[in-house]
C-alpha positions in Angstrom: -58.2 32.5 18.9 -60.6 29.6 18.2 -58.7 28.7 15.0 -55.4 28.7 16.9 -56.8 26.4 19.6 -58.2 24.1 17.0 -54.9 23.9 15.2 -53.1 23.1 18.5 -55.7 20.4 19.2 -55.0 18.5 15.9 -51.2 19.1 15.8 -50.3 15.9 17.7 -52.3 13.9 15.1 -50.6 15.8 12.2 -47.1 15.0 13.6 -48.1 11.4 14.2 -49.1 11.0 10.6 -45.7 12.4 9.2 -43.4 9.5 8.1 -40.7 8.8 10.6 -37.0 8.8 9.3 -36.0 5.3 9.1 -32.3 4.7 10.0 -30.3 2.8 7.4 -29.5 -0.5 9.1 -27.6 -2.0 6.2 -24.4 -3.3 7.6 -21.2 -1.7 6.3 -19.8 -5.0 5.1 -22.5 -4.9 2.3 -20.1 -2.5 0.5 -17.7 -5.4 0.2 -20.3 -7.5 -1.6 -20.7 -4.6 -4.1 -17.0 -3.9 -4.5 -14.7 -6.4 -2.9 -11.8 -5.1 -0.9 -8.5 -4.3 -2.6 -5.6 -4.3 0.0 -2.5 -2.4 -1.0 0.1 -4.4 0.8 0.6 -7.9 2.1 4.0 -9.5 2.8 3.1 -13.1 2.6 5.9 -13.7 -0.1 8.4 -12.8 2.5 7.1 -15.3 4.9 7.3 -17.8 2.0 10.9 -17.1 1.6 11.8 -17.0 5.3 9.9 -20.1 6.3 9.9 -22.2 3.1 12.8 -20.8 1.0 10.1 -20.3 -1.6 9.4 -24.0 -2.0 5.6 -23.9 -2.1 4.7 -27.2 -3.5 3.3 -28.3 -0.2 2.0 -24.9 0.9 -1.6 -25.4 1.9 -2.7 -21.8 1.2 -6.3 -22.9 0.5 -6.7 -24.2 4.1 -7.3 -22.2 7.3 -3.7 -21.8 8.6 -4.7 -20.3 12.0 -3.4 -23.4 13.9 -0.7 -24.4 11.4 2.6 -25.5 12.9 4.5 -23.1 10.7 2.0 -20.4 9.7 -0.3 -20.5 12.6 -0.7 -17.8 15.4 1.4 -19.8 17.9 4.2 -20.5 15.5 4.4 -17.2 13.6 3.8 -13.7 15.0 3.7 -12.2 11.5 1.3 -14.6 9.8 -2.3 -13.5 9.2 -3.2 -14.7 5.7 -4.7 -17.7 3.9 -7.4 -18.1 1.2 -10.0 -19.4 3.6 -9.8 -16.4 6.0 -9.5 -14.1 3.0 -12.8 -15.4 1.7 -14.4 -14.6 5.1 -12.9 -11.2 4.9 -14.4 -10.5 1.5 -10.9 -9.8 0.0 -11.3 -9.3 -3.7 -7.8 -7.8 -4.6 -4.4 -7.9 -3.2 -1.0 -6.4 -4.0 1.4 -9.2 -3.0 4.7 -7.7 -2.2 8.2 -8.6 -3.5 10.5 -7.5 -0.7 14.2 -8.1 0.0 16.0 -6.5 3.0 17.9 -3.4 2.0 20.8 -4.1 4.3 24.0 -3.2 2.4 25.6 -6.5 3.4 23.0 -8.3 1.1 23.7 -5.9 -1.8 25.2 -8.5 -4.1 22.0 -10.5 -4.1 19.3 -7.9 -3.8 18.3 -7.8 -7.5 18.4 -11.6 -8.1 16.4 -12.2 -4.9 13.9 -9.5 -5.8 13.2 -11.3 -9.0 12.9 -14.6 -7.1 10.2 -12.9 -5.0 8.4 -11.9 -8.1 8.6 -15.5 -9.3 7.3 -16.9 -6.1 4.3 -14.6 -6.3 3.6 -15.7 -9.8 3.9 -19.3 -8.9 1.6 -19.0 -5.9 -1.1 -17.5 -8.1 -0.7 -20.2 -10.6 -0.8 -22.9 -8.1 -4.1 -21.6 -6.6 -5.6 -20.3 -9.9 -9.0 -21.6 -8.9 -9.0 -18.9 -6.2 -6.5 -16.3 -7.5 -6.1 -14.5 -10.9 -2.9 -12.7 -12.0 -3.7 -9.1 -12.8 -1.6 -6.3 -14.4 -4.3 -3.8 -15.3 -7.1 -1.9 -13.5 -9.8 -3.6 -15.6 -8.2 -6.9 -14.9 -9.2 -6.3 -11.2 -12.9 -6.1 -12.3 -12.4 -9.2 -14.5 -11.2 -11.2 -11.5 -14.2 -9.9 -9.5 -16.5 -11.3 -12.1 -14.6 -14.7 -12.0 -15.0 -14.7 -8.2 -11.3 -14.8 -7.8 -8.8 -12.6 -5.8 -7.3 -10.2 -8.2 -3.6 -10.7 -7.5 -1.1 -7.9 -8.3 2.6 -7.5 -7.6 4.2 -4.7 -5.7 8.0 -4.1 -5.4 8.9 -2.8 -1.9 12.0 -0.6 -2.2 13.9 1.2 -5.0 17.0 -0.6 -3.8 15.8 -3.6 -5.9 16.5 -1.7 -9.1 20.2 -1.0 -8.3 19.9 2.6 -9.5 19.1 1.3 -13.0 16.3 2.4 -15.2 16.6 -0.9 -17.2 15.9 -3.0 -14.1 12.8 -0.8 -13.4 11.5 -1.6 -16.9 12.3 -5.3 -16.5 10.4 -5.5 -13.2 7.5 -3.8 -15.0 7.6 -6.3 -17.8 7.6 -9.1 -15.1 4.2 -7.8 -13.9 5.2 -5.4 -11.1 2.6 -2.6 -10.9 3.9 -0.4 -8.1 7.3 0.3 -6.7 7.8 1.8 -3.2 10.5 4.3 -3.8 12.5 3.3 -0.7 12.3 0.9 2.1 14.0 1.8 5.4 17.4 2.5 3.8 18.4 5.7 2.2 19.2 5.5 -1.5 21.6 7.6 -3.5 18.5 9.3 -5.1 15.9 9.3 -2.3 15.7 9.4 1.5 13.8 6.9 3.6 11.4 8.0 6.4 13.9 7.4 9.3 15.8 10.6 8.4 12.9 12.5 9.8 13.7 11.2 13.2 17.4 11.8 13.0 19.5 15.0 13.0 22.5 13.0 11.8 21.2 11.3 8.7 22.4 12.7 5.4 19.5 14.1 3.3 19.5 14.0 -0.4 15.7 14.3 -0.6 14.6 13.3 -4.1 17.5 14.0 -6.5 17.1 14.9 -10.1 17.7 11.2 -10.9 15.0 10.2 -8.4 12.7 12.6 -10.3 13.5 10.8 -13.5 12.7 7.5 -11.8 9.3 8.9 -10.9 8.7 10.1 -14.4 9.8 6.8 -16.0 7.3 5.0 -13.7 4.7 7.4 -15.1 5.7 6.5 -18.6 5.6 2.8 -17.9 2.2 3.0 -16.1 3.7 1.8 -12.8 2.1 3.2 -9.6 4.5 5.5 -7.6 4.3 4.3 -4.0 5.4 6.8 -1.3 5.2 4.7 1.8 8.5 4.4 3.6 9.9 7.6 2.0 10.9 10.8 3.9 8.5 13.7 4.3 10.5 15.8 1.8 10.5 13.0 -0.7 6.8 12.5 -0.4 6.3 16.2 -1.0 8.6 16.5 -3.9 7.4 13.2 -5.7 3.9 14.6 -5.5 5.1 17.8 -7.2 6.9 15.8 -9.9 4.6 13.0 -10.8 2.3 13.4 -13.8 0.0 10.7 -12.4 -1.8 10.1 -9.1 0.4 8.4 -6.5 -0.4 5.8 -3.8 0.7 5.2 -0.2 0.4 1.5 -0.2 0.5 1.0 3.6 0.7 4.3 5.6 -1.4 6.0 8.2 -2.0 9.6 9.5 0.9 11.4 11.3 -1.4 13.7 13.2 -3.2 10.8 14.8 0.0 9.0 15.7 3.4 10.7 15.5 5.6 8.2 13.6 7.8 8.9 10.7 6.1 6.2 8.6 2.9 8.1 8.6 1.7 10.9 6.4 1.7 14.5 7.6 -1.2 16.9 6.9 0.6 19.1 4.4 1.3 16.0 2.4 -2.3 14.8 2.7 -3.4 18.2 1.3 -1.1 17.6 -1.7 -2.6 14.1 -2.1 -6.0 15.7 -2.4 -4.7 17.9 -5.3 -2.9 14.9 -6.9 -6.1 12.7 -6.4 -3.9 9.9 -5.1 -4.8 7.4 -2.4 -3.5 6.8 1.2 -4.0 3.1 2.1 -4.2 2.8 5.9 -1.7 0.5 7.6 -2.8 -1.8 10.5 0.5 -2.1 12.3 0.0 -1.2 16.0 3.3 0.8 16.1 2.0 3.0 13.3 -1.6 3.4 14.4 -1.1 3.8 18.1 0.7 1.5 20.5 0.7 -2.1 21.7 -2.9 -1.7 23.0 -4.2 -0.4 19.7 -7.7 -1.4 18.6 -9.8 -1.3 15.5 -11.0 2.1 16.7 -7.5 3.5 16.4 -7.4 2.5 12.8 -10.9 4.2 12.3 -9.3 7.5 13.6 -6.6 7.3 11.0 -9.1 6.6 8.2 -11.3 9.5 9.3 -8.4 11.9 9.6 -7.3 11.2 6.1 -10.8 11.8 4.9 -10.9 15.1 6.8 -7.7 16.3 5.2 -7.6 14.7 1.7 -11.3 13.8 1.1 -13.3 10.6 0.7 -11.8 9.9 -2.7 -8.2 9.6 -1.3 -8.4 6.8 1.2 -8.0 3.0 1.1 -6.8 0.0 3.0 -3.2 -1.3 3.0 -3.1 -3.6 6.0 0.6 -4.8 5.9 -0.6 -8.2 7.0 2.3 -10.7 7.2 4.8 -7.8 7.2 4.2 -6.9 10.8 4.4 -8.6 14.2 1.3 -7.1 15.9 -2.0 -5.8 14.7 -4.9 -4.0 16.5 -7.5 -5.9 18.5 -10.4 -6.5 16.2 -8.2 -6.8 13.1 -6.4 -10.0 14.0 -6.2 -11.4 10.5 -7.5 -11.1 6.9 -11.0 -12.3 7.9 -11.7 -9.1 9.9 -12.1 -6.5 7.1 -15.9 -6.7 7.3 -15.9 -5.8 11.0 -14.0 -2.6 10.1 -16.6 -1.6 7.5 -19.5 -2.4 9.9 -18.0 -0.3 12.6 -17.3 2.7 10.3 -20.9 2.8 9.3 -22.2 2.3 12.9 -20.0 5.2 14.2 -20.7 7.6 11.4 -23.5 6.6 9.0 -23.7 10.1 7.5 -20.1 9.9 6.2 -19.8 6.2 5.7 -22.6 5.4 3.4 -22.4 2.2 1.4 -21.2 4.3 -1.6 -18.5 5.8 0.3 -17.4 2.5 1.9 -17.1 1.2 -1.6 -14.6 3.9 -2.3 -12.6 3.0 0.8 -12.8 -0.7 -0.2 -11.1 -0.2 -3.6 -12.9 2.1 -5.9 -10.5 4.8 -5.0 -7.5 2.6 -5.8 -9.2 1.5 -9.1 -9.6 5.1 -10.1 -6.1 5.9 -9.4 -4.9 2.8 -11.3 -7.0 3.9 -14.3 -5.6 7.4 -14.1 -2.0 6.0 -14.0 -2.8 4.0 -17.2 -4.3 7.1 -18.9 -1.1 9.0 -18.2 0.9 6.0 -19.6 -1.2 6.1 -22.8 -0.6 9.9 -23.2 3.2 9.2 -22.9 3.1 6.3 -25.3 5.3 8.0 -27.9 7.9 9.0 -25.3 11.2 7.0 -25.5 12.5 4.9 -22.5 14.8 7.1 -20.2 18.4 6.0 -20.7 19.7 8.2 -17.8 22.5 6.9 -15.7 22.8 7.8 -12.0 25.3 10.7 -11.8 28.6 10.1 -10.0 27.8 13.0 -7.6 24.6 11.1 -6.4 26.8 8.2 -5.6 29.4 10.4 -3.9 26.8 12.2 -1.7 26.2 9.4 0.6 28.5 6.5 0.9 26.2 4.9 3.4 23.4 4.5 1.0 22.4 1.1 -0.5 24.0 0.7 -3.8 26.9 3.1 -2.9 28.9 1.2 -0.3 29.8 -1.7 -2.8 30.7 1.0 -5.4 32.8 2.9 -2.9 34.6 -0.3 -1.9 35.3 -1.3 -5.5 36.9 2.1 -6.2 39.2 1.7 -3.2 40.2 -1.8 -4.3 40.8 -0.6 -7.8 43.0 2.2 -6.5 45.0 -0.3 -4.4 45.4 -2.7 -7.3 46.8 0.3 -9.5 49.4 1.0 -6.9 50.6 -2.6 -6.7 
């Protein structure tokens, strides 16, 4: 009894002498100093077309454009980007997007305008080469980091830009394009866009055999397969077909916010097996509603981690491609605030090491894996397949089909004359 009383007497002193657990107060933004952010999707090139007709000789991209009369907040609801704010945001890599509207009325100029958008991206990088570096490989991203420049890559948004032709896919790759989003908002003869998931009347071709060949040819080239914008069924089938990890360059979590542009849980589980990456979009309509905040974006990030794992999440803001963004993520200078808040809310999950994965290590790993598959397929010949007539006949409302249908009708009329 005396021994027990003696132990109780000294217990407070023993406890006091034990080292206290020191909370890790390192801010989350530190991860962006270790591995700068790689953003999967920025539509600045479309704004260069719509506002300047791609004439960028006087474009002051190296200035803070917040109050610019053309690209400032008051003048442009979809303008969030310049190099000064990108520096504050610790942006280290960016996929700049070549995008042309998939409206069938524009069909005759889609391909040429898509190449023009690739050209303006290349010229923008060259003009500001003291701050930007053109990159076409995974290791090129790291080289740009070493040079303290923004690793600048090209993404092609929408398979309508290749006009159902393997040859054009290869030409875009040769021009420096390193991902292609299989569709935009229009259905293609070989793949459905996400709006079909909200409509009972839309024809569904899912991913056709020719569409599967497009995916495999992208694997052979070493081009990232981007499944943002495609239908749920196309997402699922493309994941089954692809020999390499895929990306979602700018999509969020369907379970958090029910929108056809977001990724459903069964697909997230396939992404985990595929070891791809879902890069979370900041558009308020996709992450919540008009009152969305940075916390809504965090919910999407965490849900993707819950379902696919910490190795399968990234950031694809969609800056300059949307008209509203969440409070707290008003422009490209705000990325560090997101990383700080993630760590503050859940320091056990969001260690600095895991934040580095979110920042871009996951995307870098996927890119390296895509290149490894390309190297394994190096002896494979280019796919010379032509789109089957039955694919064109399935859906005369698809991009690339309507002009063909009209030409057939005109030819028939001429033959009768």
